[in-house]
C-alpha positions as semicolon CSV with decimal commas, in nm:
position;residue;x (nm);y (nm);z (nm)
1;M;-2,369;0,746;-0,694
2;N;-2,385;0,373;-0,779
3;I;-2,247;0,096;-0,563
4;L;-1,922;0,067;-0,761
5;N;-1,848;0,437;-0,720
6;I;-1,917;0,411;-0,346
7;E;-1,681;0,115;-0,323
8;L;-1,400;0,288;-0,513
9;A;-1,437;0,622;-0,334
10;S;-1,440;0,456;0,009
11;F;-1,152;0,224;-0,080
12;W;-0,915;0,495;-0,203
13;A;-1,011;0,731;0,078
14;A;-0,928;0,454;0,328
15;L;-0,588;0,395;0,169
16;V;-0,510;0,766;0,181
17;G;-0,616;0,770;0,546
18;Y;-0,394;0,472;0,629
19;S;-0,100;0,638;0,452
20;I;-0,143;0,967;0,638
21;A;-0,179;0,777;0,968
22;T;0,147;0,594;0,902
23;A;0,329;0,917;0,823
24;L;0,183;1,081;1,134
25;A;0,282;0,790;1,359
26;L;0,640;0,795;1,229
27;W;0,660;1,174;1,255
28;G;0,540;1,161;1,614
29;L;0,797;0,895;1,704
30;V;1,094;1,062;1,534
31;F;1,020;1,414;1,659
32;R;0,883;1,306;1,999
33;K;0,540;1,447;1,930
34;H;0,223;1,292;2,065
35;P;-0,060;1,339;1,811
36;E;-0,242;1,046;1,969
37;R;-0,601;1,169;1,951
38;T;-0,556;1,283;1,593
39;L;-0,394;0,954;1,496
40;L;-0,664;0,746;1,664
41;A;-0,938;0,946;1,495
42;L;-0,765;0,920;1,157
43;M;-0,715;0,544;1,180
44;T;-1,072;0,493;1,297
45;V;-1,219;0,699;1,012
46;A;-0,996;0,526;0,755
47;W;-1,094;0,185;0,891
48;G;-1,461;0,285;0,876
49;L;-1,421;0,388;0,511
50;H;-1,248;0,058;0,439
51;T;-1,539;-0,124;0,603
52;A;-1,780;0,067;0,378
53;A;-1,574;-0,031;0,071
54;I;-1,580;-0,401;0,167
55;I;-1,955;-0,392;0,234
56;A;-2,017;-0,217;-0,101
57;R;-1,811;-0,480;-0,284
58;W;-1,995;-0,754;-0,095
59;I;-2,327;-0,613;-0,214
60;R;-2,196;-0,570;-0,569
61;I;-2,056;-0,924;-0,615
62;D;-2,319;-1,088;-0,390
63;H;-2,080;-1,288;-0,171
64;L;-1,815;-1,233;0,095
65;P;-1,523;-1,065;-0,088
66;V;-1,241;-1,309;-0,012
67;G;-1,218;-1,495;-0,343
68;S;-0,920;-1,327;-0,510
69;T;-0,573;-1,205;-0,419
70;F;-0,696;-0,845;-0,409
71;E;-0,992;-0,930;-0,187
72;M;-0,782;-1,146;0,044
73;L;-0,525;-0,870;0,089
74;S;-0,795;-0,608;0,144
75;A;-0,968;-0,826;0,405
76;N;-0,641;-0,888;0,587
77;I;-0,548;-0,519;0,589
78;W;-0,894;-0,451;0,731
79;G;-0,844;-0,713;1,004
80;L;-0,494;-0,597;1,096
81;M;-0,603;-0,235;1,113
82;A;-0,896;-0,330;1,334
83;A;-0,648;-0,485;1,579
84;V;-0,423;-0,177;1,564
85;V;-0,711;0,063;1,627
86;L;-0,847;-0,144;1,915
87;A;-0,507;-0,188;2,084
88;Y;-0,426;0,181;2,031
89;W;-0,754;0,280;2,195
90;I;-0,752;0,048;2,497
91;N;-0,384;0,081;2,593
92;P;-0,262;0,442;2,570
93;R;0,076;0,358;2,726
94;L;0,172;0,139;2,430
95;R;0,068;0,363;2,143
96;A;0,420;0,391;2,005
97;F;0,374;0,039;1,866
98;A;0,169;0,191;1,582
99;A;0,485;0,338;1,431
100;I;0,629;-0,015;1,413
101;V;0,334;-0,193;1,251
102;L;0,176;0,069;1,025
103;P;0,463;0,061;0,772
104;I;0,386;-0,310;0,728
105;I;0,029;-0,214;0,638
106;I;0,168;0,021;0,372
107;I;0,377;-0,262;0,223
108;I;0,072;-0,491;0,202
109;M;-0,126;-0,203;0,050
110;G;0,143;-0,165;-0,218
111;W;0,104;-0,534;-0,300
112;M;-0,275;-0,504;-0,304
113;I;-0,298;-0,214;-0,549
114;M;-0,068;-0,392;-0,798
115;V;-0,291;-0,700;-0,840
116;P;-0,607;-0,721;-1,055
117;R;-0,922;-0,595;-0,884
118;D;-1,172;-0,798;-1,085
119;A;-1,477;-0,938;-0,909
120;S;-1,433;-1,291;-0,777
121;S;-1,660;-1,593;-0,762
122;L;-1,692;-1,862;-0,495
123;P;-1,781;-2,231;-0,539
124;P;-2,094;-2,369;-0,369
125;T;-1,883;-2,527;-0,092
126;Y;-1,818;-2,177;0,043
127;N;-2,188;-2,107;0,095
128;T;-2,171;-2,192;0,465
129;V;-2,158;-2,014;0,798
130;W;-1,830;-2,195;0,872
131;L;-1,660;-1,978;0,611
132;F;-1,735;-1,671;0,824
133;I;-1,639;-1,842;1,150
134;H;-1,311;-1,980;1,013
135;I;-1,202;-1,654;0,850
136;G;-1,317;-1,451;1,150
137;F;-1,100;-1,646;1,395
138;I;-0,801;-1,633;1,161
139;K;-0,838;-1,253;1,141
140;L;-0,847;-1,233;1,521
141;F;-0,537;-1,453;1,540
142;L;-0,341;-1,243;1,291
143;G;-0,452;-0,920;1,460
144;S;-0,340;-1,038;1,804
145;A;-0,003;-1,152;1,669
146;F;0,033;-0,822;1,481
147;V;0,002;-0,620;1,801
148;A;0,256;-0,851;1,970
149;L;0,486;-0,793;1,673
150;G;0,473;-0,417;1,729
151;I;0,548;-0,453;2,099
152;G;0,833;-0,695;2,029
153;G;0,975;-0,447;1,779
154;I;0,996;-0,183;2,052
155;V;1,182;-0,421;2,283
156;L;1,434;-0,507;2,012
157;L;1,489;-0,143;1,916
158;R;1,559;-0,065;2,279
159;A;1,799;-0,359;2,301
160;A;1,984;-0,227;1,996
161;D;1,992;0,121;2,154
162;I;1,789;0,263;1,866
163;G;1,549;0,538;1,967
164;R;1,569;0,446;2,335
165;D;1,487;0,802;2,443
166;R;1,188;0,808;2,210
167;F;1,045;0,504;2,388
168;A;1,119;0,641;2,734
169;R;0,750;0,703;2,812
170;L;0,666;0,337;2,758
171;P;0,665;0,068;3,030
172;D;0,986;-0,126;3,092
173;D;1,077;-0,429;2,884
174;L;0,935;-0,681;3,132
175;S;0,596;-0,509;3,123
176;L;0,604;-0,492;2,744
177;D;0,700;-0,857;2,731
178;G;0,406;-0,947;2,954
179;T;0,165;-0,762;2,726
180;A;0,312;-0,930;2,417
181;Y;0,274;-1,267;2,592
182;R;-0,096;-1,203;2,651
183;C;-0,142;-1,102;2,287
184;M;0,030;-1,421;2,171
185;A;-0,183;-1,626;2,409
186;L;-0,490;-1,477;2,245
187;A;-0,335;-1,554;1,907
188;L;-0,297;-1,920;2,005
189;I;-0,658;-1,941;2,122
190;F;-0,795;-1,776;1,807
191;D;-0,570;-1,981;1,577
192;T;-0,685;-2,300;1,750
193;L;-1,050;-2,203;1,703
194;G;-0,981;-2,106;1,342
195;I;-0,822;-2,443;1,266
196;V;-1,107;-2,631;1,435
197;A;-1,366;-2,425;1,244
198;G;-1,176;-2,491;0,922
199;A;-1,174;-2,866;0,990
200;I;-1,550;-2,868;1,050
201;W;-1,599;-2,670;0,729
202;A;-1,375;-2,913;0,537
203;Q;-1,575;-3,211;0,664
204;D;-1,899;-3,045;0,560
205;A;-1,766;-2,937;0,219
206;W;-1,533;-3,219;0,113
207;G;-1,599;-3,508;0,350
208;R;-1,273;-3,492;0,546
209;Y;-1,155;-3,292;0,844
210;W;-0,790;-3,284;0,742
211;S;-0,603;-3,376;0,424
212;W;-0,244;-3,262;0,491
213;D;-0,237;-3,022;0,199
214;R;0,025;-2,746;0,205
215;L;-0,189;-2,482;0,370
216;E;-0,309;-2,722;0,640
217;V;0,045;-2,841;0,711
218;W;0,183;-2,488;0,737
219;S;-0,114;-2,384;0,949
220;L;-0,019;-2,662;1,191
221;I;0,346;-2,551;1,186
222;T;0,236;-2,196;1,263
223;W;0,021;-2,317;1,552
224;L;0,314;-2,514;1,693
225;S;0,542;-2,211;1,662
226;I;0,298;-1,998;1,864
227;A;0,279;-2,267;2,130
228;L;0,661;-2,288;2,139
229;T;0,692;-1,910;2,169
230;L;0,464;-1,916;2,472
231;H;0,594;-2,226;2,646
232;V;0,972;-2,171;2,633
233;R;0,949;-1,879;2,874
234;T;0,917;-2,059;3,206
235;P;1,152;-2,360;3,166
236;F;1,425;-2,163;2,988
237;R;1,368;-1,825;3,160
238;T;1,402;-1,643;2,831
239;T;1,465;-1,269;2,827
240;P;1,226;-1,011;2,678
241;R;1,468;-0,975;2,387
242;T;1,461;-1,350;2,311
243;N;1,084;-1,358;2,349
244;S;1,052;-1,066;2,108
245;I;1,268;-1,242;1,849
246;L;1,049;-1,553;1,880
247;T;0,733;-1,344;1,851
248;I;0,854;-1,169;1,536
249;A;0,973;-1,497;1,383
250;T;0,634;-1,652;1,457
251;F;0,450;-1,365;1,290
252;I;0,675;-1,392;0,984
253;L;0,590;-1,763;0,966
254;A;0,219;-1,686;1,002
255;F;0,248;-1,420;0,733
256;M;0,410;-1,665;0,493
257;T;0,147;-1,926;0,575
258;F;-0,161;-1,709;0,521
259;F;-0,027;-1,467;0,259
260;G;0,202;-1,697;0,061
261;I;0,112;-2,065;0,080
262;P;-0,247;-2,021;-0,048
263;F;-0,111;-1,901;-0,381
264;V;0,128;-2,190;-0,442
265;S;-0,097;-2,459;-0,294
266;K;-0,334;-2,665;-0,507
267;A;-0,573;-2,705;-0,216
268;L;-0,943;-2,660;-0,273
269;H;-0,938;-2,345;-0,061
270;Q;-0,648;-2,191;-0,255
271;G;-0,622;-1,819;-0,191
272;L;-0,923;-1,806;0,039
273;V;-0,798;-1,717;0,384
């Protein structure tokens, strides 16, 4: 089996695994079943297959596969699923959040499989360790915010009296809110490091730390929105419901920044997040 066949087989097997995991998570939530070990194993195996597909593509095209829409979406699905698997493993009491966030993965997958899957190329300015550092921190930021999104979704569903009995095994809203706060705090730290790493990379590649292009401006707006989400709690004594709305709005803004702006921006790093 050549490297392309390994890449394709691993890629499609991972997508099938993610799809089955999503269906299983929703089935467990709706019918009050708890297939947690099976779901964790399935997500872990699917993520491992996805990792193998990315490595195979990396070997085949001879650079980090982040240079096209397809590769960017694949890398982000990989990063988001890594966060889901890790959070699902380390915090058994919050595992219902998977049923909230996995359908989002399916939507991104649908987008990914509809775009061309041709091999990409990268300019010489991307031949630097700062590319890995910058992208790595951004993946950690998005993953942390993604977990907070799932937790916030549970709080809002409870507030709307939707599936309250199905979330009865979970901690109360204040505890969930505290966990979401910690996830968003991590998101702020990782986003800060990602922006700093990106600025260092920009200076090395193009001779300036910051140029106020669209992606940089919206990255700053996203950073400010995370900081606002965290800092309004104490002075305004916001409720878990309000905090959850802010968390979800912040993730939507981050999603638009890192999944939308790169493809309308004329920046030198267009599409490479």
